[in-house]
C-alpha positions in Angstrom: 35.6 -86.9 3.7 37.6 -84.1 2.4 40.4 -82.3 3.8 40.3 -78.3 4.0 41.8 -75.2 5.4 39.8 -73.5 8.0 40.6 -70.1 9.7 40.2 -70.1 13.4 39.6 -66.4 14.8 39.9 -65.8 18.7 39.7 -62.8 20.9 39.3 -62.6 24.6 36.6 -60.7 26.3 36.5 -59.6 30.0 34.2 -56.9 30.2 31.6 -57.0 27.5 28.0 -57.0 28.2 26.8 -60.8 27.9 23.6 -59.3 26.3 25.8 -58.3 23.3 26.8 -61.9 22.4 23.9 -62.7 20.6 23.8 -59.8 18.4 27.9 -60.2 17.7 27.0 -63.9 16.6 24.3 -62.9 14.5 26.3 -60.7 12.7 29.7 -63.0 12.5 27.2 -65.3 10.7 25.8 -62.8 8.6 29.3 -61.7 7.3 30.2 -65.2 6.4 31.2 -67.3 9.8 31.0 -71.1 9.2 30.7 -71.5 13.1 30.7 -69.1 15.9 31.4 -70.2 19.7 32.1 -68.9 23.0 33.8 -70.5 26.1 34.9 -69.1 29.6 38.2 -68.4 30.6 40.0 -67.1 33.7 42.0 -64.2 32.5 45.0 -62.2 34.2 44.0 -61.4 37.6 41.7 -64.3 38.1 39.1 -62.3 36.1 36.5 -64.3 34.4 36.3 -63.9 30.6 35.1 -65.1 27.5 36.7 -66.8 24.5 34.9 -65.9 21.3 36.0 -68.5 18.3 35.0 -67.7 15.0 35.6 -70.1 12.0 35.7 -69.0 8.5 37.1 -69.1 5.1 40.1 -67.4 4.6 38.4 -64.2 2.6 36.5 -63.6 5.6 39.1 -63.0 8.0 39.5 -59.5 7.7 35.9 -58.6 7.5 35.0 -60.8 10.6 38.1 -59.4 12.7 36.9 -55.9 11.6 33.4 -56.7 13.0 35.0 -58.4 16.3 37.0 -55.5 16.9 33.9 -52.9 16.3 31.1 -55.0 18.0 33.0 -55.9 21.0 35.4 -54.3 23.7 38.4 -56.3 22.8 41.6 -54.4 21.5 43.1 -57.4 19.9 42.1 -60.3 17.3 44.7 -63.3 16.5 44.1 -65.9 13.7 45.4 -69.3 12.7 44.9 -71.4 9.7 44.3 -75.2 10.2 43.5 -78.0 8.6 40.2 -80.2 8.9 38.4 -83.1 7.8 34.6 -82.9 7.0 32.1 -85.5 6.0 30.3 -84.9 2.8 27.2 -83.3 3.5 23.7 -82.9 1.8 19.9 -82.3 3.0 16.9 -84.3 2.6 13.6 -83.8 3.6 11.1 -86.6 5.6 7.7 -86.8 6.1 6.2 -86.9 9.4 2.6 -86.6 10.8 1.6 -83.0 10.3 4.6 -82.0 7.8 7.6 -82.4 6.5 11.3 -82.0 7.8 14.7 -81.2 6.5 17.4 -83.3 7.7 21.1 -82.8 7.4 22.7 -85.8 6.4 26.7 -86.3 7.1 28.7 -89.2 4.5 31.9 -90.8 5.0 32.7 -92.7 1.7 29.0 -93.2 0.6 27.6 -94.3 4.1 25.4 -92.0 6.1 27.2 -91.5 9.5 25.1 -88.7 10.9 21.5 -87.4 10.5 20.4 -84.1 12.5 16.8 -82.9 11.8 16.6 -78.8 11.0 15.6 -77.6 14.4 13.5 -74.6 12.8 11.4 -76.9 10.7 10.8 -79.2 13.7 10.0 -76.1 16.2 7.4 -75.1 13.3 6.0 -78.1 13.2 5.4 -78.8 17.0 4.2 -75.1 17.2 1.5 -76.2 14.7 1.1 -79.7 15.4 0.8 -79.3 19.4 3.1 -82.5 19.5 6.2 -82.2 21.6 9.4 -80.9 20.3 11.4 -83.6 21.8 9.3 -86.3 19.9 9.4 -84.4 16.4 13.2 -84.4 16.8 13.5 -88.0 17.6 10.7 -88.9 14.9 12.6 -87.0 12.2 16.0 -88.6 13.1 14.8 -92.0 13.1 12.8 -91.4 9.9 15.6 -90.2 8.5 17.8 -93.1 9.5 15.5 -95.6 8.3 15.3 -94.1 4.9 18.8 -92.9 4.2 20.8 -94.9 6.6 23.5 -97.5 5.8 21.2 -100.6 6.3 18.9 -98.7 3.3 21.8 -98.3 1.5 22.9 -102.1 1.7 
């Protein structure tokens, strides 16, 4: 587990066509955002709105803020630096019937605490094999736990 700073950028949006969200999120990731999410809020005069939150490293703040101002209807962007703990991460591959799937593993003190199959890999395998996506996701996760989980490291 590592301690590291992260910058939180926020803007509230109350008059942006929701169809634009997908494009803005894609652009933010292309420009270095670590994570992007939207939350519904009630703004002044009880208007429904959305808070756009972006997590990034300090060097990307100005680029991402400029992008938010340019691509959305907000008139202002705020940011702050916070501290976070992050698990060590690595990607491994597991073999399933019909193909291989990458799995993101999270570790604390050398012990695997989470196994998350790569969605896109699972989706491709589901399409090519005709098997349900939900089963492939479950199979990839359980295979990774058996292969890399704490029990296998003992």
